[in-house]
C-alpha positions in Angstrom: -95.9 63.8 45.6 -93.2 65.9 44.4 -92.4 66.9 48.3 -91.5 62.6 48.5 -89.7 62.6 45.3 -87.0 65.4 46.6 -86.7 63.9 50.4 -86.0 60.9 48.5 -83.2 62.2 46.7 -81.9 64.4 48.9 -82.3 61.1 51.5 -79.9 58.8 48.6 -78.0 61.6 48.6 -76.8 62.2 51.7 -76.5 58.2 52.1 -74.3 58.4 48.6 -71.9 60.6 50.4 -72.1 58.7 53.6 -70.8 56.1 51.6 -68.0 57.6 49.8 -66.7 59.2 53.0 -66.6 55.7 54.9 -64.4 54.5 51.4 -62.5 57.3 51.4 -61.1 56.8 55.2 -59.9 52.8 54.4 -58.2 54.4 51.5 -56.1 57.1 53.3 -52.4 56.6 53.5 -51.4 54.9 56.4 -47.9 57.3 57.8 -44.9 55.4 56.6 -42.6 54.4 58.8 -40.0 55.4 60.2 -37.3 53.2 58.2 -38.9 54.5 55.5 -38.6 57.7 56.6 -34.9 57.1 56.6 -34.9 55.4 53.5 -36.0 58.9 51.6 -33.9 61.1 53.4 -31.0 62.6 51.6 -28.7 63.0 54.7 -29.3 59.5 55.9 -28.6 57.8 52.6 -25.7 60.2 52.0 -24.0 58.7 55.9 -25.0 55.0 54.8 -23.3 55.2 52.1 -20.4 57.1 53.5 -20.3 54.6 56.5 -20.0 52.1 54.6 -17.1 53.2 52.1 -15.1 53.7 55.8 -15.8 50.4 57.0 -14.5 48.9 53.9 -11.6 51.1 54.1 -11.0 50.2 57.6 -11.0 54.3 58.1 -11.8 55.0 61.7 -15.4 56.3 62.3 -15.0 60.1 62.1 -18.4 61.3 60.0 -18.1 64.7 58.2 -21.3 66.3 59.9 -20.4 69.4 58.7 -21.8 68.5 54.6 -25.2 69.2 56.8 -26.6 72.4 58.2 -29.5 71.7 60.0 -29.3 69.9 62.9 -32.0 67.6 61.8 -29.7 66.7 58.9 -26.6 66.2 60.8 -28.9 63.9 63.4 -29.9 61.5 60.3 -26.5 61.7 58.5 -25.0 60.6 61.1 -27.3 57.7 61.9 -27.0 56.2 58.2 -22.9 56.4 58.9 -23.4 54.7 61.8 -25.6 52.1 60.6 -23.7 51.5 57.1 -20.3 51.7 59.7 -21.9 49.1 61.5 -23.6 46.9 59.4 -20.4 46.6 57.0 -18.4 45.6 59.8 -20.5 43.1 61.0 -20.8 41.9 57.6 -17.0 42.0 57.0 -15.4 40.2 60.1 -17.2 36.9 60.0 -15.4 36.5 56.5 -12.4 37.7 57.5 -12.2 34.3 60.4 -13.5 32.1 57.8 -10.3 33.1 55.8 -8.2 33.0 58.9 -9.6 29.4 59.6 -8.7 28.5 56.2 -5.4 29.3 56.1 -4.1 30.1 59.8 -0.8 31.6 58.1 -2.6 34.5 56.5 -2.9 37.3 58.8 
């Protein structure tokens, strides 16, 4: 009888362990998307901010990539700068056209 009890207990423990492992696989974090990874990157965010500032100030695109020491950081900074610059220009150009259409004398 004691052998049967030990066997049943071992079976229950293994079944419980299997269920816990199967559940933990479902709850594991999914890998972050590229967008989420860039949003968390300091070099990208810095480039995004400086690109927006440059576009709002009507400056030419001259990103200061030398601010970052590694090639990966420089690439992320440049990607952020270009995105910030182009998004800001895309947002401000239609507003300029609307103002010019409303008041043709203003150029």
